[in-house]
C-alpha positions in Angstrom: 1.5 29.7 -33.0 1.5 27.4 -29.6 3.6 23.3 -30.3 0.5 20.6 -30.2 3.3 19.5 -27.7 3.2 22.8 -25.7 -0.5 23.2 -25.9 -0.6 19.6 -24.1 2.1 20.5 -21.0 -0.3 24.4 -20.7 -2.9 22.3 -20.3 -2.0 19.1 -18.0 -0.3 22.8 -16.1 -4.2 23.1 -15.0 -4.8 20.6 -12.8 -3.6 19.6 -10.1 -1.1 17.5 -10.8 0.2 16.2 -15.3 1.8 13.0 -15.1 4.6 14.8 -13.4 7.8 12.6 -12.1 8.9 13.6 -8.4 11.6 12.7 -6.2 12.3 14.9 -4.5 12.0 17.8 -7.4 10.4 16.9 -11.0 12.9 14.6 -13.1 13.0 15.6 -16.3 15.2 14.1 -18.8 13.3 10.1 -17.3 12.4 7.3 -19.8 8.9 6.9 -19.7 7.7 3.7 -20.5 3.8 2.0 -20.1 3.7 -2.6 -19.4 0.6 -4.6 -18.3 1.0 -5.0 -14.4 -0.8 -8.1 -14.4 1.3 -9.8 -17.9 4.4 -7.2 -17.8 4.4 -6.7 -21.8 5.5 -3.7 -22.8 3.1 -1.5 -24.4 4.5 1.9 -25.0 8.6 3.3 -25.4 10.2 6.0 -25.9 9.1 8.8 -24.4 11.1 10.9 -22.1 10.1 13.5 -19.7 10.1 17.0 -19.7 14.0 18.6 -18.6 15.8 22.2 -19.3 16.2 21.2 -23.5 13.4 20.0 -24.2 11.7 23.1 -22.2 13.6 25.7 -24.3 13.4 24.1 -27.7 9.1 24.5 -26.9 8.8 27.3 -25.6 12.3 29.6 -26.4 15.1 30.4 -24.8 13.6 33.9 -24.4 10.1 32.5 -22.4 12.6 30.0 -20.4 14.6 32.5 -18.8 11.3 34.8 -17.8 10.0 31.5 -15.4 11.0 31.6 -11.7 11.8 28.8 -10.3 8.8 27.7 -8.6 7.5 27.6 -12.7 10.7 25.9 -14.0 9.7 22.9 -11.5 6.2 22.6 -12.3 7.2 22.7 -16.1 9.8 19.9 -16.1 9.6 16.4 -15.6 6.1 16.6 -17.2 5.0 13.4 -19.4 2.6 13.2 -22.2 1.2 10.9 -23.8 -0.1 11.5 -27.8 -4.0 10.1 -28.3 -3.6 8.2 -26.0 -6.4 4.7 -26.0 -5.0 2.3 -23.4 -7.9 -0.5 -22.2 -9.7 1.3 -19.3 -9.9 -1.8 -16.8 -6.4 -2.8 -17.0 -4.3 -1.8 -14.4 -1.0 -0.8 -16.5 2.6 0.2 -14.5 4.3 3.8 -15.8 7.9 4.1 -15.2 10.4 7.2 -15.1 14.4 5.5 -15.7 16.9 8.0 -14.7 17.0 11.5 -15.6 17.8 14.1 -13.5 16.4 15.5 -10.0 15.5 19.6 -10.6 15.1 19.9 -6.5 17.5 17.8 -4.8 17.8 19.7 -2.2 13.7 20.2 -1.8 13.9 24.1 -1.4 11.6 24.6 -4.2 14.6 26.1 -5.6 16.0 25.4 -8.9 19.4 23.1 -9.0 21.9 24.6 -10.7 23.2 21.4 -11.1 20.5 19.0 -11.0 20.9 15.4 -9.5 21.7 12.9 -11.6 18.7 9.3 -10.4 19.8 6.1 -10.7 16.7 3.7 -9.9 13.0 4.1 -11.0 9.5 5.5 -10.2 6.3 3.1 -10.8 2.6 4.1 -10.8 0.3 1.6 -10.6 -2.6 3.2 -13.3 -5.8 2.1 -15.4 -6.0 2.4 -18.6 -8.6 4.7 -17.4 -6.6 6.8 -15.3 -3.6 6.7 -18.5 -6.2 8.1 -20.5 -7.8 11.1 -19.0 -4.1 12.0 -16.8 -3.8 13.9 -13.9 -1.7 12.4 -11.4 1.4 12.1 -10.6 4.6 9.3 -10.4 6.4 9.8 -6.4 7.7 8.3 -4.0 4.2 7.7 -2.8 2.7 6.5 -5.7 5.7 4.6 -6.0 5.4 2.7 -2.0 1.9 1.7 -3.6 3.3 0.1 -6.6 5.1 -2.1 -4.5 3.1 -2.6 -1.9 0.6 -3.7 -5.2 3.5 -6.1 -6.5 3.6 -7.6 -2.5 -0.1 -8.7 -3.2 -0.5 -9.4 -6.4 -0.6 -12.8 -5.7 -3.2 -12.9 -3.9 -5.5 -10.4 -5.9 -7.7 -9.7 -8.4 -7.9 -6.8 -10.6 -11.7 -6.0 -9.4 -10.0 -6.8 -5.5 -6.9 -3.7 -6.6 -8.1 -1.1 -6.1 -10.0 -1.5 -3.3 -6.5 -3.4 -1.2 -5.2 -0.2 -2.8 -7.7 3.2 -0.7 -7.7 0.8 2.1 -3.7 1.2 2.8 -4.4 4.8 1.3 -3.8 6.1 4.8 -1.0 5.2 6.2 1.0 7.3 2.9 -1.1 10.3 2.8 -4.5 12.5 4.4 -7.1 13.6 2.3 -5.6 15.0 -0.8 -8.5 15.9 -3.3 -10.5 16.8 -0.8 -13.6 15.1 -1.4 -13.7 13.6 2.7 -12.2 10.9 0.4 -9.3 8.9 1.9 -8.3 6.4 -1.8 -5.4 5.4 -4.1 -6.9 8.9 -6.2 -4.9 11.0 -3.3 -1.8 8.6 -3.5 -1.8 9.6 -7.6 -3.1 13.1 -6.9 0.2 13.7 -4.2 2.6 16.8 -4.8 5.5 17.8 -3.1 5.0 21.5 -3.8 1.3 21.2 -3.2 0.7 18.8 -1.1 4.1 19.1 1.2 1.4 19.0 4.6 -0.5 15.5 3.8 2.2 13.1 3.7 1.9 10.7 6.5 4.9 8.2 6.1 8.1 8.9 5.6 9.7 8.8 2.5 13.2 9.4 3.1 15.0 6.5 2.8 12.7 5.0 -0.4 13.8 8.4 -1.7 17.1 7.8 -1.5 16.7 3.9 -2.5 15.2 5.2 -5.5 17.8 8.6 -6.5 20.8 5.7 -6.0 18.5 2.8 -8.1 19.3 0.2 -4.9 18.7 -3.3 -5.7 14.8 -4.1 -6.1 15.6 -5.5 -2.3 15.9 -2.4 -1.1 13.7 0.2 -2.2 10.8 -3.3 -2.1 11.9 -3.0 1.9 12.1 0.2 2.1 8.7 0.6 0.3 7.1 -1.8 2.5 8.1 -0.1 5.9 5.9 2.7 4.9 2.6 0.7 5.5 1.1 -0.4 8.9 -2.1 -2.1 7.1 -2.4 -5.4 6.3 -2.3 -6.7 3.2 -5.0 -8.6 2.5 -4.2 -12.3 2.4 -1.3 -11.7 4.8 -3.3 -11.9 8.6 -3.1 -16.5 8.8 -5.7 -18.6 8.2 -7.6 -19.6 12.5 -6.2 -22.7 11.9 -2.3 -21.6 12.0 -3.0 -18.5 14.1 -4.3 -21.6 16.4 -1.9 -23.4 16.2 1.7 -20.2 16.2 0.2 -18.7 19.3 -3.5 -20.1 20.5 -3.3 -23.6 20.9 -0.1 -23.2 23.6 -2.5 -20.6 25.4 -6.1 -22.7 25.4 -3.9 -26.3 26.8 -2.2 -24.4 29.8 -5.6 -22.1 31.0 -8.0 -24.5 29.9 -6.5 -28.6 29.6 -6.9 -29.3 33.4 -10.5 -29.0 33.2 -11.6 -29.0 29.4 -10.3 -31.9 28.4 -11.8 -35.6 27.5 -12.7 -36.5 30.8 -12.0 -33.4 32.7 -14.7 -31.8 35.6 -15.1 -28.3 32.7 -16.3 -31.1 30.3 -19.8 -31.7 31.7 -22.4 -30.3 30.4 -20.2 -28.5 28.0 -18.5 -29.0 24.3 -15.7 -26.9 24.8 -13.6 -29.7 25.0 -10.1 -30.1 24.1 -7.9 -33.1 22.5 -4.9 -33.1 24.0 -1.2 -32.1 22.2 -1.0 -35.8 22.1 -2.8 -36.4 19.6 -1.3 -35.7 16.3 -4.5 -33.5 14.7 -5.2 -31.5 18.1 -4.5 -28.5 16.5 -7.0 -29.4 13.8 -9.8 -31.2 16.1 -9.6 -27.9 18.7 -10.1 -25.2 15.7 -12.5 -26.9 15.0 -14.3 -27.6 18.2 -13.9 -24.1 18.9 -15.2 -23.2 15.7 -18.2 -25.0 16.5 -18.6 -23.3 19.9 -17.9 -19.5 18.6 -21.4 -20.7 15.9 -23.0 -21.0 17.7 -22.3 -19.0 21.1 -20.0 -15.8 19.4 -16.3 -15.0 20.0 -16.9 -12.6 23.4 -19.5 -15.2 25.9 -16.3 -17.9 25.3 -14.1 -14.5 26.1 -16.6 -13.8 29.8 -16.2 -17.7 30.2 -12.6 -16.9 30.0 -12.2 -14.1 32.5 -14.7 -16.2 35.4 -18.2 -14.5 34.3 -21.6 -16.0 33.0 -21.1 -18.4 36.1 -18.0 -20.2 34.7 -16.7 -22.8 37.1 -13.2 -23.1 36.8 -13.3 -19.3 37.8 -11.1 -15.6 36.1 -8.1 -18.1 33.4 -7.1 -14.9 31.5 -8.0 -11.8 32.7 -5.0 -11.9 35.3 -3.1 -12.9 31.8 -3.7 -10.0 29.5 -1.3 -11.0 26.5 -3.0 -14.1 26.8 -6.2 -13.4 26.6 -5.3 -11.1 23.5 -4.3 -14.2 21.9 -6.9 -15.4 22.5 -9.8 -12.7 21.3 -7.2 -12.5 18.2 -8.0 -15.7 17.3 -11.7 -16.2 18.5 -12.3 -13.2 15.8 -10.4 -14.8 13.2 -13.1 -17.8 13.7 -15.9 -15.7 13.4 -14.8 -13.6 10.4 -13.8 -16.9 8.4 -18.1 -17.4 9.4 -19.0 -14.5 8.4 
């Protein structure tokens, strides 16, 4: 009769993934822990991913010897929870610390001398996901975990999944083939099965994890994989105006659209001069009112000499400056939506 632990592993292998730790190849002998994402409270320790010795103890030496490399690479690095009972809606971090990479060269053949792993792999999952299983802990989940940590202070739990869904396309394609690209594809990504669905180059991150590099090095390697800006990382309209747009509109519009200037006749596009200590806030609010009343496109059209603009084409000749003003006006429009 098969041992319960082995039955669980066999059941896992019937899925695309089942709490298997992979760096390049499967990571066996890694210490498994689960903590609450927000509080950092440890809720589970004392488990480890299957290595050669534990697998032999489960199946016997003869059966172990009968497996080919791909079968062994599927059995190694597996973790299973006995009677999981995590809070469905809580975000947890599953960590796999240390262990050995059994296919460190990535040739899909079991290494005779597995490479020691000095770092820790993480996967951010809900309690519901932990209870159901069916995910992997990989450099791809590590990248997503670091991304989540980076935005955690400005992102509530109910928005965290949406943020991860939006960023998934920076890392993987539709791994689950359900016509939706979301965080589930990150958790399901398996190097053996889905190497063609990997979008980001995880080589630098994998090397840093294997070597046990510092938190700052691993975080930098992880965040470098993302082109989707985290929620809240975008400057406010006023911040962007102060950083970039104010100089442009003062130089291109300020000579006419100033108090007493020719461009103020019948217009509410009146810029306060930089000598006014409150010019950034006042001019931002002036443009906000213009956008609310006329729309961003109307102002841009005026800037390139359209809609009867008496000042002619001020921005169309300078594409970079046009882009700055367009970004500023679109930020205003988005803040008002």
